[in-house]
GUMARRO-684033 format. One record per atom (N, C-alpha, C, O, CB): x, y, z; residue in three letters. Coordinates in steps of 0.1 Angstrom, whole numbers, plus 5000, padded with zeros to 4 digits. Glycine has a CB too. Example, Ala and Ser with C-alpha at 12.3 -4.5 7.8 and 13.67 -1.06 7.14 Angstrom:
<nodes>
513249435078ALA/512349555078ALA/513249675078ALA/514249675085ALA/511349555090ALA/512849785071SER/513749895071SER/512950005079SER/513450115080SER/514149945057SER/
</nodes>
This chain:
<nodes>
290278484226MET/291378504219MET/292278474231MET/292178564240MET/291378644212MET/293178384233ASN/293978354244ASN/294978334248ASN/295478224251ASN/293778304246ASN/295578464250LEU/296878534248LEU/297978514256LEU/297678574266LEU/296878664249LEU/299078454257THR/299578414268THR/300478554271THR/300578644262THR/300278264265THR/301178574287ARG/301678704288ARG/302678774280ARG/302578894278ARG/302078694298ARG/303578694275ARG/304578734263ARG/303878764254ARG/303978884249ARG/305378634258ARG/303178684249ASN/302078704233ASN/300978844237ASN/300178884228ASN/300878524229ASN/300978884250ALA/300079004251ALA/300979124253ALA/300579244251ALA/298978994264ALA/302179104256LEU/303179204257LEU/303779254245LEU/303879374244LEU/304279164265LEU/304179154234MET/304279124222MET/303279244212MET/303579344206MET/303778964222MET/301979184214GLY/300679264210GLY/300379374210GLY/299679424201GLY/299879244216GLY/300979474224THR/300879574227THR/301379644222THR/300879754222THR/301079574235THR/302879594213GLY/303879644209GLY/303979714196GLY/304679804191GLY/304679564211GLY/302879634190ALA/302479574172ALA/301079734171ALA/300879814161ALA/301179314171ALA/300479714184LEU/299079864185LEU/299379964192LEU/298580054195LEU/297579844192LEU/301079944198ALA/300780094201ALA/301680144187ALA/302080264188ALA/301580174219ALA/301980104177ALA/302480124162ALA/301380204154ALA/301480274145ALA/302879974154ALA/299880154161TYR/298880214152TYR/298680334156TYR/298580424149TYR/297580154152TYR/298680344170ALA/298480464174ALA/299480564175ALA/299280674181ALA/298080454184ALA/300680524169ALA/301880634176ALA/301680794174ALA/302480874178ALA/303380594168ALA/300680834167GLY/300480964165GLY/299981074174GLY/299781194170GLY/299680954158GLY/299881024189LEU/299281074197LEU/300481084208LEU/301581024210LEU/298080994198LEU/299481204216PRO/300181254230PRO/299881164238PRO/300181164250PRO/299881384237PRO/305280344423GLY/305180244432GLY/304080244441GLY/304380264453GLY/306280234438GLY/303180224439LEU/301880314456LEU/300880214460LEU/299680224463LEU/300380484450LEU/301680124460ALA/300680004463ALA/300180044479ALA/298980064482ALA/301679824461ALA/301580034490GLY/301580054500GLY/300880174506GLY/300480164517GLY/302780044502GLY/300580334495ALA/299780404504ALA/298080394499ALA/297380484502ALA/300480554505ALA/297680294492GLN/295980244493GLN/295180274510GLN/295780274521GLN/295780044491GLN/294280294506GLY/293280334521GLY/292580364517GLY/292380404505GLY/293580434531GLY/291580364528ALA/290180404532ALA/290380564524ALA/291380634527ALA/289680404551ALA/289180594514GLY/289580734508GLY/290080784500GLY/290080914498GLY/290080784512GLY/290780664491GLN/291980684482GLN/291680604470GLN/290780524471GLN/293380644489GLN/292280634460VAL/292080614451VAL/293380554441VAL/294180644439VAL/291680724449VAL/293780464436VAL/295380504429VAL/294880454413VAL/294380354409VAL/297080384436VAL/295180564407VAL/294880604387VAL/296380584385VAL/297380664387VAL/294180804380VAL/296380444379GLY/297880444372GLY/297480534357GLY/296380514351GLY/298480254369GLY/298180614352THR/298380654343THR/299580784336THR/300180864343THR/297280674344THR/299780784326TRP/300580884320TRP/301281004329TRP/300381044336TRP/299780944310TRP/302281044330GLY/302381194333GLY/302281304325GLY/301181324319GLY/303381214339GLY/303181384323GLY/302781524315GLY/301581564315GLY/300881514324GLY/303081524302GLY/300981664306ASP/299881704301ASP/298581624308ASP/297781684316ASP/300081684287ASP/298381514304TYR/297081434307TYR/296881414322TYR/295781424327TYR/297081294301TYR/298081364329GLY/298281334340GLY/297881494349GLY/296981534357GLY/299881274342GLY/298981574341GLU/298181724354GLU/296681764352GLU/296081804361GLU/298981914351GLU/295981734337LEU/294981804335LEU/294681704344LEU/294381754355LEU/294481824321LEU/294481534344LEU/293681484353LEU/293381534369LEU/292381554375LEU/294081354353LEU/294781544373ARG/294481664384ARG/293781764386ARG/292881764394ARG/295281724386ARG/294081874378GLN/292981984372GLN/291481964370GLN/290582034375GLN/293382024357GLN/291281894365MET/289681854358MET/289081784370MET/287981814375MET/289681734343MET/289681714371ILE/288881534381ILE/289281554399ILE/288481594407ILE/290181304373ILE/290881524400ASP/290981474414ASP/290581604421ASP/289681604429ASP/292581424418ASP/291381754418GLU/290981814431GLU/289381874428GLU/288681844438GLU/292081954435GLU/288681934418PRO/287381984418PRO/286181884416PRO/284981924415PRO/287282094409PRO/286581744415LEU/285681624416LEU/285681554428LEU/284781554437LEU/285881524407LEU/286881494427MET/286881374435MET/287081404446MET/286181364454MET/287781274433MET/288381524453LYS/288281594467LYS/287081634473LYS/286881614485LYS/289081714467LYS/286281674468PRO/284981764475PRO/283981594479PRO/283081584487PRO/283981914461PRO/284581494472GLN/283781364478GLN/284481274492GLN/284381164498GLN/283681254465GLN/285481414493GLY/286481294504GLY/287381194500GLY/287781114508GLY/285781194511GLY/287881184482VAL/288481074475VAL/289381164477VAL/289181284478VAL/288081004460VAL/291281064480GLU/292681134475GLU/293181064467GLU/293580954471GLU/293781164486GLU/293181094455VAL/293381084447VAL/294881074447VAL/295581164452VAL/292681154441VAL/295880914441LEU/297480854438LEU/297780864429LEU/297480754424LEU/297780744440LEU/298480934418GLN/298580894407GLN/299980804401GLN/301080844397GLN/298281004402GLN/299480684401ASP/300480574398ASP/301180624384ASP/300680574374ASP/299680414396ASP/302180714380LEU/302680764369LEU/303380674363LEU/303980594371LEU/303280874371LEU/303880654345ALA/304180564337ALA/303480544332ALA/302280544335ALA/304580484338ALA/304480524316ASN/304080484305ASN/303480364308ASN/303680304319ASN/304980484295ASN/302480324293ALA/302080264293ALA/302480124295ALA/301780054302ALA/301580304287ALA/303780074288ASP/304579974285ASP/304579884302ASP/304179764304ASP/306180034278ASP/305179984314PRO/304979934324PRO/304279884334PRO/304379814344PRO/305279974325PRO/302979974326ARG/301879944336ARG/301579804329ARG/301679704335ARG/300580054337ARG/301179814319LYS/300579694311LYS/301579544316LYS/301179424316LYS/300679734293LYS/302679594318THR/303879444325THR/303079464337THR/302279364337THR/306079464328THR/302879554349LYS/301879514358LYS/300979474362LYS/300779414373LYS/301779544361LYS/299879504349LEU/298379424354LEU/298479274346LEU/297579194344LEU/296579534347LEU/299379264343ILE/299379094332ILE/299879034349ILE/299278944355ILE/301279074313ILE/300779104354ALA/301879034362ALA/300678984376ALA/300578874381ALA/303579154367ALA/299879124380GLU/299279104394GLU/297679034391GLU/296779004398GLU/299279264403GLU/297879034379ARG/296378954378ARG/295578844388ARG/294378814389ARG/296478864366ARG/296578804394GLN/296378674399GLN/296278664412GLN/295578574418GLN/297378604396GLN/297078774417SER/297178824428SER/295778914435SER/294978984429SER/298478904425SER/295678874451ARG/293978924458ARG/293779024457ARG/292579054456ARG/293478924470ARG/295079144458ARG/294779294455ARG/296379334450ARG/297579334452ARG/294079384472ARG/295079404440GLY/296279484430GLY/296579644434GLY/295979714441GLY/295779484414GLY/297679684428SER/298279834430SER/297479904424SER/297580004432SER/299579864425SER/296779934416MET/295880044407MET/294379984409MET/293979874407MET/296380044388MET/293680104415ASP/292580094412ASP/291780124400ASP/290780054398ASP/292180144419ASP/292280214391VAL/291680264376VAL/293080254367VAL/294180274370VAL/290980464376VAL/292680214359THR/293880224347THR/293680264339THR/292680204333THR/294580134342THR/294280364334CYS/294380444320CYS/295080374305CYS/296180324308CYS/295480574324CYS/294680354293LEU/295080284284LEU/294780364272LEU/293980454273LEU/294480154286LEU/295380354260SER/294680344252SER/293880254245SER/294180144249SER/295080364248SER/292780254235ASP/292480184232ASP/292580024229ASP/291879934232ASP/292380244229ASP/294080054218SER/294479894217SER/295079834229SER/294879724234SER/295579864204SER/295679904233ASP/296279844250ASP/295179794255ASP/295179664257ASP/296979974262ASP/293979844260MET/292979814264MET/292379684267MET/292279614277MET/292479844257MET/292179694249TYR/292079554240TYR/292779454244TYR/292279344247TYR/292379564227TYR/294079474244LEU/295079294243LEU/294879284263LEU/294979164267LEU/297879324233LEU/294879344271ILE/294979384286ILE/294079294288ILE/294379184292ILE/294679544292ILE/292479354285ALA/290979334285ALA/290879154281ALA/289879084285ALA/290079474272ALA/291779084273GLN/291778964264GLN/292478874281GLN/291778784285GLN/292978974247GLN/293378904287GLN/293578864298GLN/292878844313GLN/293278784323GLN/294278914300GLN/291378904310GLY/290678874321GLY/290878954331GLY/290178934341GLY/290978764324GLY/291779064330VAL/291779164344VAL/290779234351VAL/290479244363VAL/292479264341VAL/290379284342PHE/289079404339PHE/287879364345PHE/287279264341PHE/288679434321PHE/287379424356ASP/285479384357ASP/285079504347ASP/285879594343ASP/284379414379ASP/283879474342GLU/282979494333GLU/282279594345GLU/282079554357GLU/282179354325GLU/281979734338VAL/281779874341VAL/280179844343VAL/279379794335VAL/282179984328VAL/279979884357PRO/278279874364PRO/277579994356PRO/278180104356PRO/278279894385PRO/276779984352LEU/276180104344LEU/275680184358LEU/275880304360LEU/274780064331LEU/275280124364ASP/273980174377ASP/275480224387ASP/275280284397ASP/272579974387ASP/276280214385ARG/277880274397ARG/278180384386ARG/278580484391ARG/279780114401ARG/278080384375VAL/278880474366VAL/277780554362VAL/276880504356VAL/279680414353VAL/277680644363LYS/276080694359LYS/276080784347LYS/275080824341LYS/275380784372LYS/277280814345GLY/277680934333GLY/278080794320GLY/278680824310GLY/279381074340GLY/277680654323SER/277780594310SER/276780624299SER/276880644287SER/277680454312SER/275280614311GLY/274480684295GLY/274580744287GLY/273780724277GLY/273780734293GLY/275180824287ALA/275380974277ALA/276580934266ALA/276781014257ALA/276181134289ALA/277180804267ILE/278580754263ILE/278480764246ILE/278480644242ILE/278880574271ILE/278480834235ILE/278480784222ILE/278680644220ILE/279580574225ILE/279480854216ILE/277480584211PRO/277580454211PRO/278780374207PRO/279180264212PRO/276780424204PRO/279380444197ALA/280480384189ALA/281680324198ALA/282180214197ALA/281080494180ALA/281780464209LEU/282480394215LEU/282580294231LEU/283480274239LEU/283080464214LEU/281380264229ARG/280980154242ARG/281680064240ARG/281980014229ARG/279480084243ARG/282280024255LYS/283079894256LYS/281979844270LYS/281179904276LYS/285079924261LYS/282279704271SER/282279694284SER/282879674293SER/282379664304SER/281779654287SER/284079654291TYR/285279654301TYR/285779794305TYR/286379784315TYR/286579584296TYR/285779914301ALA/286380044302ALA/285380194297ALA/284580194287ALA/287780014292ALA/285580254300ILE/284980354297ILE/285680454283ILE/286880444282ILE/284880404309ILE/285380524278PRO/285980614270PRO/286480734274PRO/285880834269PRO/285180634262PRO/287180754280HIS/287480894285HIS/287681054274HIS/287181164272HIS/289080854294HIS/288780974268ILE/288781104253ILE/288881024240ILE/289280914239ILE/290481234253ILE/288681084233TYR/288881034213TYR/289281174209TYR/289081284212TYR/287080964200TYR/290181074196SER/290281134183SER/290481084173SER/291280994173SER/290881194182SER/289881144161TYR/289881084149TYR/290581114134TYR/290881214128TYR/288881094148TYR/290680974132ARG/291981004120ARG/290981104106ARG/289881074103ARG/292780794111ARG/291581194100VAL/291381284092VAL/292281314082VAL/293381264084VAL/291081364097VAL/292081384072ILE/292881444060ILE/293181574065ILE/292081624069ILE/292181444046ILE/294081644067LEU/294981744070LEU/295281834058LEU/295981774050LEU/296281684077LEU/294981914055TYR/295682004040TYR/295882154046TYR/295482184057TYR/294482014023TYR/296582234035ASN/297682344040ASN/295982404028ASN/295882384016ASN/300182354034ASN/295082464035PRO/294082554029PRO/294982714021PRO/294082774015PRO/292782604045PRO/296282784019ASN/296782854012ASN/297582753998ASN/298082793988ASN/297582934021ASN/297382654000LYS/297682553988LYS/297082463982LYS/297382413971LYS/298582483990LYS/295982433990VAL/294582363981VAL/293182453986VAL/292482473995VAL/294282173985VAL/293382483974THR/291682553972THR/290982483975THR/290382523985THR/291082593961THR/290482343968THR/289382253969THR/290082123978THR/290782033974THR/288882213952THR/289782133986PRO/289982003994PRO/289281873993PRO/288081873994PRO/289782024006PRO/289681813993PRO/290281653989PRO/288481633999PRO/288181714008PRO/292581573998PRO/287581503997LYS/286681474004LYS/286981314008LYS/286081254013LYS/285281513998LYS/288181254004SER/287781154005SER/289481084002SER/290281113994SER/286581123997SER/289480994013TYR/291480924012TYR/291080903999TYR/291780983994TYR/292280754022TYR/290280843990ALA/290680823974ALA/290780903971ALA/291080883959ALA/290080763965ALA/290681073973ASP/291081203967ASP/292881243965ASP/293381303955ASP/290281313978ASP/293381183976LEU/294881163982LEU/295281103971LEU/296281143965LEU/295281073996LEU/294580993965PHE/295580903947PHE/294980983936PHE/294780933925PHE/295080703940PHE/294681153940ASP/294781213923ASP/296181303920ASP/296681403926ASP/293181333921ASP/296681243906PRO/297781293906PRO/297881423906PRO/299081463905PRO/298381243898PRO/296781503906LYS/297381663905LYS/297981683920LYS/298281793924LYS/295881803902LYS/298181573929TRP/299081613942TRP/300181553943TRP/300881573953TRP/298481583954TRP/300581443929ARG/301481423929ARG/302981533937ARG/303281653935ARG/301281383919ARG/303581423944GLY/304781513953GLY/304381563965GLY/305181563974GLY/305281633945GLY/303181623966ARG/302481683976ARG/301481613991ARG/300881693998ARG/301681753967ARG/301481493994VAL/301181404000VAL/302181384007VAL/303281344001VAL/300781313994VAL/302081404023GLY/302981344032GLY/302281224043GLY/301081214046GLY/303581484041GLY/303081144048LEU/302881044056LEU/303881044069LEU/305081074068LEU/302880934049LEU/303280994080SER/304780974089SER/304880844089SER/303880774090SER/304781024105SER/306280794090ASP/306780634086ASP/305780534100ASP/304980444099ASP/308980624089ASP/306380604111ILE/305780574124ILE/304080484129ILE/303580414138ILE/305880704129ILE/303480584114LEU/301680564117LEU/301480454103LEU/300680464094LEU/300280764115LEU/302380374103TYR/302480264090TYR/300780194090TYR/300080174080TYR/303880114094TYR/300480154106LEU/299280104104LEU/298080194099LEU/297180164091LEU/298980044115LEU/298080274105ALA/297180364105ALA/296980394088ALA/295880374083ALA/297580494115ALA/298280454080ASN/298380484066ASN/298080344058ASN/297980374046ASN/299880554063ASN/297980224061THR/297680124056THR/296380104056THR/295780074046THR/298280034061THR/295780124067GLU/294280114067GLU/293680234061GLU/292580224055GLU/293680094084GLU/294280364061SER/293380494052SER/293480424035SER/292480414029SER/294480694052SER/294980374028ALA/294880334017ALA/293880244015ALA/292980274007ALA/295780294014ALA/293880114023ALA/293180014021ALA/291380064018ALA/290780054008ALA/293579914036ALA/290680154033LEU/289080234032LEU/289380284015LEU/288580284006LEU/288780414046LEU/290580324013ALA/289980404002ALA/290480313984ALA/290480363972ALA/290980604004ALA/290780163987GLY/290780093975GLY/289180023977GLY/288579993966GLY/292279973973GLY/288680013989GLY/286979943990GLY/287879843999GLY/287779723996GLY/285779873973GLY/288679894008GLY/288679764020GLY/288079834031GLY/287379934030GLY/290479694026GLY/288479764045SER/287579804057SER/288679764069SER/289779714069SER/285979704058SER/287979814079VAL/288879804092VAL/289479654091VAL/290579634095VAL/287979854107VAL/288579544087SER/288979424092SER/289679364078SER/289979244076SER/287679334098SER/289879504065ASN/290579394055ASN/291579524047ASN/291379614039ASN/289179304042ASN/292579474052TYR/293779534046TYR/293879554031TYR/293979664025TYR/294879464050TYR/293979424024GLU/294279364014GLU/294079474003GLU/294979483994GLU/293479244013GLU/293179554002PRO/293179623989PRO/294479773994PRO/294579873987PRO/291079683983PRO/294979764004ALA/295779894010ALA/297479843997ALA/298179933993ALA/296179874033ALA/297579753995GLN/298779703990GLN/299079753972GLN/300079783967GLN/298679523992GLN/297779753967LYS/297679813953LYS/297679993955LYS/298280053946LYS/296179743946LYS/297080043963LYS/297180173964LYS/298280263973LYS/298480383974LYS/295980193967LYS/298980143979LEU/300180203988LEU/301180203976LEU/302080273978LEU/300780114002LEU/301180123964MET/301880083954MET/301880253943MET/302680323937MET/301179913947MET/300280233945GLU/299780393936GLU/300180523944GLU/300380643940GLU/297980413935GLU/300280473958TRP/300980623965TRP/302380633957TRP/302680723949TRP/301480613986TRP/303380523960ARG/304780553955ARG/305080603941ARG/306080663938ARG/305480443955ARG/304180573933SER/304380573917SER/304180783919SER/304680873913SER/302680443906SER/303280803928LEU/303080953926LEU/303581063933LEU/303181183934LEU/301880963927LEU/304680983941ASP/306081053948ASP/305381113963ASP/305481233968ASP/306981213936ASP/304981023967VAL/304481033981VAL/305881053995VAL/306980983998VAL/303580873983VAL/305381153999LYS/307081154010LYS/306481124019LYS/305281164021LYS/308081304014LYS/307281034026LEU/307680954040LEU/308381064050LEU/309081164047LEU/308880814036LEU/307981024061TYR/309081124071TYR/309081044083TYR/308081004088TYR/308481294075TYR/310681024090PRO/310480934102PRO/309980964110PRO/310180884119PRO/311280884108PRO/309181074113SER/308481084123SER/307081224125SER/307081324118SER/309581084134SER/306581204132ASN/305281304136ASN/305881424134ASN/305481504125ASN/304781284152ASN/306781464142GLU/307581614143GLU/307981624127GLU/307481714120GLU/309181614155GLU/308981514121ALA/309581564107ALA/308181604098ALA/308081724096ALA/310681404098ALA/307381554095LEU/305981514091LEU/305781714091LEU/306081794082LEU/304881374105LEU/305081744103ALA/304881864110ALA/306081964103ALA/305582074102ALA/304981834128ALA/306881964100ALA/308282034099ALA/307782034084ALA/307682154079ALA/309981944103ALA/307581934077ALA/307481954061ALA/306282024060ALA/306482124053ALA/307281814052ALA/305082004065LEU/303682094064LEU/304182224069LEU/303782304060LEU/302382034073LEU/304782294078LYS/305082394081LYS/305882464070LYS/305382564065LYS/305582384092LYS/306882424066ALA/307682464050ALA/306782444036ALA/307182474025ALA/309182364048ALA/306082404038GLU/304982374027GLU/305482284015GLU/305082294003GLU/304382504020GLU/306482194020GLU/307382104011GLU/306081984009GLU/306381904001GLU/309082034020GLU/304981974013VAL/303881834012VAL/302681974020VAL/302882064028VAL/304481624027VAL/301681924015TRP/300182014015TRP/298981924023TRP/297981964027TRP/299582053996TRP/299381794024LEU/298381704024LEU/298581594032LEU/299481524027LEU/298081674013LEU/297981524046THR/298481444053THR/297381314060THR/296481364066THR/299281524061THR/297481244060VAL/296681154073VAL/297081104089VAL/297781014092VAL/296481044067VAL/296281184098MET/296781244110MET/295181224118MET/294081214113MET/297381424109MET/295881214133TRP/294881244139TRP/293881364142TRP/294581444149TRP/295281214145TRP/293281394142LEU/292181544144LEU/293281614157LEU/293681734155LEU/289881484153LEU/293781544168ALA/294281614179ALA/295481654179ALA/295781754186ALA/294081544189ALA/296481564170ARG/297181654164ARG/297181784159ARG/297381894164ARG/297481614158ARG/296781734145GLY/296281834139GLY/296182004147GLY/296682114145GLY/295081764136GLY/295381964154PHE/294582084163PHE/295782154172PHE/295782274173PHE/293281994176PHE/296882074177MET/298082114184MET/298882134170MET/299982144175MET/298582004196MET/299082134162TRP/300082164149TRP/299282304148TRP/299982394153TRP/300082044132TRP/297982344144GLN/297482444144GLN/297582584154GLN/297282694151GLN/296482404142GLN/298182534168LYS/298082594177LYS/299082654174LYS/298982774171LYS/297982534188LYS/300382584174ALA/301282604169ALA/301982734156ALA/303082784156ALA/301082484168ALA/301182734148GLY/301382834135GLY/300682744121GLY/300082794112GLY/303382874133GLY/301182614123ILE/301282564110ILE/299282584101ILE/298182574107ILE/301982374111ILE/299582614092PRO/297882674082PRO/297682534079PRO/298382494069PRO/297882814064PRO/296782444084LEU/296182344087LEU/294582404088LEU/294182494095LEU/296882274098LEU/293882304080LYS/292582254079LYS/292182134077LYS/292982074071LYS/292082304072LYS/290982064082HIS/290981924084HIS/289381894073HIS/288481964070HIS/290881874105HIS/289581764068VAL/288481674061VAL/288081584068VAL/288981514068VAL/288781604050VAL/287181544076VAL/286781414078VAL/286481284061VAL/285781304051VAL/285381454089VAL/287181194065PRO/286881134049PRO/285681074046PRO/285280994054PRO/287881034044PRO/285181094036ALA/283581024031ALA/283480884034ALA/282380834036ALA/283081034015ALA/285080794034GLU/284880644040GLU/284680664057GLU/283780584061GLU/286480554037GLU/284980724064GLY/284980734077GLY/285780754084GLY/286980744080GLY/284680664080GLY/285680794098ALA/286680854106ALA/286980754113ALA/286280744122ALA/286480964114ALA/287980664112THR/288880564123THR/288780644136THR/288880764135THR/290780544120THR/288480584150THR/288880674162THR/289980584167THR/290180464166THR/287480694174THR/290580694174ILE/291780634188ILE/291080684200ILE/290880804203ILE/293480714189ILE/290780594208VAL/290480644226VAL/291080644233VAL/292080564232VAL/289780594235VAL/290980704244PHE/291980674257PHE/290880604270PHE/289980674274PHE/292980844263PHE/291180534272GLU/290180454279GLU/290780454297GLU/291980464300GLU/290080294269GLU/289580424305ALA/289980374318ALA/289080254320ALA/287980224317ALA/289980474330ALA/289980214328ALA/288980054333ALA/289379984348ALA/290480034352ALA/289379894319ALA/288879914356VAL/288879874366VAL/289079724370VAL/288279634370VAL/287979914370VAL/290579734373PRO/290979574376PRO/290279514384PRO/289979584394PRO/292279534380PRO/289779374384LYS/289379284389LYS/289779304409LYS/289079314419LYS/289979174381LYS/291179294405ASN/291679234426ASN/291879444429ASN/292679504436ASN/294479074430ASN/290879494420ALA/290979674427ALA/290979684441ALA/290179614447ALA/289579784422ALA/291779764451ARG/291279734465ARG/290279854470ARG/289679844480ARG/292579714476ARG/290279964461ASN/289480084462ASN/288480044449ASN/288380114439ASN/290380234462ASN/287579914453LYS/286679944439LYS/285280034440LYS/284880054429LYS/286179794434LYS/284580084450ASP/283580184449ASP/284880304444ASP/284980324432ASP/282680214465ASP/285580364453ASN/286180514444ASN/286380504436ASN/286180604428ASN/287280594445ASN/286980354428ALA/287580334417ALA/286280394405ALA/286380474396ALA/288080174417ALA/284980294409TRP/283980334400TRP/283480504398TRP/283180564388TRP/282880254406TRP/283380554411ARG/283280704412ARG/284280774406ARG/283980874400ARG/283180754426ARG/285880734405TYR/286780824394TYR/286080794382TYR/285780894376TYR/288380794391TYR/285580654375LEU/285180654365LEU/284280754362LEU/284480854355LEU/284780544362LEU/283380734368ASP/282080844365ASP/282681034363ASP/282381124354ASP/280880824383ASP/283281044373ALA/283781204370ALA/284581154360ALA/283981234352ALA/284681314384ALA/285281104353MET/286381114343MET/284881164329MET/285281244321MET/287480914341MET/283581114329LEU/283181154324LEU/281681294323LEU/280781324316LEU/283181054322LEU/282381354336ASP/281781504333ASP/281981594320ASP/282981614313ASP/282281584342ASP/280881634321PRO/280881694305PRO/281881834309PRO/282681854300PRO/278881744297PRO/281981934319LYS/282782034324LYS/284281954323LYS/285182034322LYS/282182094339LYS/284781814324ALA/285881784327ALA/286481764311ALA/287581794306ALA/285781674337ALA/285381694307GLN/285581664292GLN/285781784282GLN/286581794272GLN/284281584287GLN/284981894287ALA/285481994278ALA/286882054281ALA/287582084272ALA/284482094277ALA/287082074293GLY/288682144298GLY/289881984288GLY/290982004281GLY/288782134326GLY/289581894289PHE/290381824274PHE/290581874264PHE/291681884259PHE/290081724269PHE/289181904258ALA/288981914240ALA/290282044243ALA/291382044237ALA/286881994231ALA/289882164254ASP/290282294252ASP/291882344253ASP/292282454249ASP/289482354262ASP/292782224259ARG/293882184263ARG/294382094252ARG/295282144245ARG/293682114276ARG/293881974249MET/294481854241MET/294081844227MET/294881804220MET/294181724247MET/292581884219GLY/292081884212GLY/291481774208GLY/291081734197GLY/292681924206GLY/291481714224TYR/290281574220TYR/289181584223TYR/288881674231TYR/290381454226TYR/288181494219VAL/286581504214VAL/285981434228VAL/286081324233VAL/286181394198VAL/285181554231PRO/284381464244PRO/283281324240PRO/282781304229PRO/283081604253PRO/283381244251THR/282781114247THR/281481094253THR/280680994256THR/283781004252THR/281381194255VAL/279581204264VAL/278981304253VAL/279481414251VAL/279481284285VAL/277881254248THR/276781414241THR/276481484249THR/275881584245THR/275181404234THR/276781494263THR/276081614275THR/277381714276THR/277081824281THR/275581554294THR/278781694272ALA/279281794268ALA/279181884258ALA/279181854246ALA/279981774268ALA/279082044263THR/279082114250THR/280582214255THR/280982254266THR/277382214246THR/281082214242LEU/282482264236LEU/282182464231LEU/281282494222LEU/282882134219LEU/282882534237PRO/282582684231PRO/282482664214PRO/282882564208PRO/283882814235PRO/281882764209PRO/281382734192PRO/282782694186PRO/282982584181PRO/280582904182PRO/283682784188GLU/285082844181GLU/285782664178GLU/286282614169GLU/286382984197GLU/285482624191LEU/286482494198LEU/285582344190LEU/286282254185LEU/286382484222LEU/284082334190ALA/283182294183ALA/283682244170ALA/283782134165ALA/282382374184ALA/283882374164GLN/283982394151GLN/285482344146GLN/285782314134GLN/283682544149GLN/285982344155GLN/287582284149GLN/287282124157GLN/287682034151GLN/289382414157GLN/286982114165LEU/286881944168LEU/285381844166LEU/285481734162LEU/287181944185LEU/284381904169SER/283581814164SER/282581754153SER/282281834144SER/283281824171SER/282181654153LEU/281581604143LEU/280381624143LEU/279781614154LEU/281781504142LEU/279681654131THR/277981644130THR/277881484131THR/278781404130THR/277181714113THR/276481474133ASP/275281394133ASP/275881274123ASP/276081154127ASP/273781474127ASP/276081324110ALA/276181284100ALA/277681204097ALA/277781104090ALA/275681394094ALA/278481264102GLU/280281244107GLU/280081104117GLU/279980984116GLU/281181414118GLU/280081184124ARG/279781064140ARG/278880894134ARG/279180784138ARG/278081164157ARG/278180924127ALA/277180804124ALA/278180694115ALA/277980574115ALA/275680854114ALA/279680784106ARG/280380704103ARG/282380724107ARG/283380734101ARG/279780704089ARG/281680704123LEU/282780664133LEU/283180494127LEU/282280414124LEU/282180684152LEU/284380484129LEU/284680354122LEU/285980304137LEU/286880374142LEU/285380374102LEU/285580204138THR/286480104155THR/287380044152THR/287279924151THR/285679974165THR/288380084151PRO/289479984146PRO/288979824151PRO/288179804161PRO/291180024153PRO/289579714141ASP/289079564143ASP/290579494152ASP/291279404148ASP/288679494126ASP/290779584165PHE/292379504171PHE/292579374166PHE/293779364162PHE/292379484189PHE/291679234165ALA/291579124166ALA/292579144152ALA/293779104152ALA/290179054168ALA/291979184142TYR/292879194128TYR/293679264129TYR/294679224122TYR/292379234116TYR/294079404136VAL/295779414134VAL/296479344144VAL/297679334141VAL/296379564135VAL/296279314152THR/297279194159THR/297579064146THR/298679024141THR/296179104176THR/296479044145ARG/297078894132ARG/297478964124ARG/298578904121ARG/296078784123ARG/297379054118SER/298179114104SER/298979164101SER/299379174090SER/297979164098SER/299679214116GLN/300379334116GLN/301879274111GLN/302579364108GLN/300279414132GLN/302479154111SER/303479134108SER/303879154094SER/304979194090SER/303579054112SER/302479094085GLN/302679124072GLN/302379244063GLN/302379254051GLN/302179054068GLN/301879354078ILE/301279524069ILE/303079524071ILE/303779534061ILE/299779704081ILE/303679524081LEU/305379564084LEU/306079534070LEU/306579614062LEU/306279434099LEU/305879404067GLU/306879344060GLU/306479454046GLU/307279534041GLU/306679144059GLU/305379414043PHE/304879464031PHE/305779634027PHE/306379674018PHE/303079474033PHE/305479714041TRP/305779884043TRP/306679904040TRP/306979994033TRP/305779944055TRP/307879784046ASN/308779854043ASN/309379764031ASN/309979854024ASN/309579884054ASN/309579644026LYS/309879574018LYS/309379584004LYS/309979533994LYS/309679494022LYS/308079674002GLN/307679673988GLN/306979823986GLN/307179853974GLN/306679553985GLN/306379913993PHE/306580023995PHE/307380153999PHE/307280263995PHE/305980023997PHE/308180094009LYS/309580184012LYS/310480124002LYS/311280203997LYS/310180184028LYS/310580004000GLY/311479953988GLY/313180003992GLY/314179973985GLY/310880043970GLY/
</nodes>
């Protein structure tokens, strides 16, 4: 897949819509340092608390965070890819963004002998060009006070008994379309069955909300009782007092992964590989799970029983993890959005 810089940036916008349900140091680099391009907020702070200070500092490595939203960091990676020395040693991006930038040949392959923790990565999350740091998966959230017999599948959400009680977030139109496709017998590489199922949802008075926050308010007010959402967000909503439980759909649980990679022109490559290895540390992974509701990506991480009950998959459920087909999503996004806006929303 040969993307131009312009097309790559356009494509990242499309894939950002898929994952919307979730949460200048060039001159400062030298020996004993590593520059990590990442988000600020809770994620950046947890990197400091769980990785930078306890794991990298004892190795004599100073971590400098290059904080920015994903779009300017993607632009920088593409602009610098022909430079001899880049400004970031490690970059953190969502799986969809990482995929598109990787198509430009920006990243080194991860050396398994340098990133020893990679041996414990859940097989479904493995990539040659990045390591999976944390992940979540899409589930059915429901109000246990109102839904006494929980649905088992996406297909169950089309039962007429849930008329007017299923709510969806408009900004997650790609994820919602994929869920409808799976309910209709499609796959991550075939959303065609979604059109019929979306119109079926419409006939059952599905409620559409402009944002995840608006959907959360509707769930809290018990205006709707069921939705499709990333588990990590549902975990945070539960912490905020919204009565929710979740079901892993029988059709499979589609993942969203936040990854880390090393540009080919990284200045401090040895420290960059050390940093990726530290990101896979079981204790650090458990810390992110407790604070943000994201599931560890390595089988060596152990969560407290109560937290594991809320977040972890059984072996059978893990075997049903689904990885998005980003090439298909990028190719089909405009048609998916057109149907969503003109037919489904009408």
